[in-house]
C-alpha positions, 0 to 999 in steps of 0.5 A: 871853791876850795871848801865845799860845805855840804849838809854835815861836812866841809870838803877841802880841795886843792889849795885852801887859802886864807880867804876861806878861814872866816867862812870856815870859822862861821860854819863850825861855830854854827854847826859844831857837828860838821865833819872835815874831809881833807882827802883832796886837800893839797895845801892848807893855809895856817889861818884855816889850821888855826880854826881847826885847832880851835874848833876841834871838829871831827876829821872824816878823811885825812889828806892823801898827801902823806907829808900834809897828812903827817903835819896835820895829824900832829897839829890836830892831835887831841890832848891826852885828857880829851882822848881819855874823856872820849873813851 
C-alpha cells in the first residue's frame, strides 16, 4: 500500500499514485493533526500534491530523494504570512 495510515501519521512509500488521493483527502479532513512522512516516497502523483497543498499538514519527514525533496519543499512552502503567524 503506497500510503500507510497510522495513528497520527501517513507514511508514503514508493510510487504514490492518483488512486490514493481521495483517501488521503478524507483522512486529512477527519484528522487535521495527521503528520506526513515522505522519507520512503519515490514518486508523488500531482493529485496527492494538490491535497497536501490544500490541507497544509505538518511534514514529519521529507523524501530521501534530493530532487523530489527539493520539488516538494518548494511546492509546499508556507506563505510568508503563515510563517510569521507560527512564530
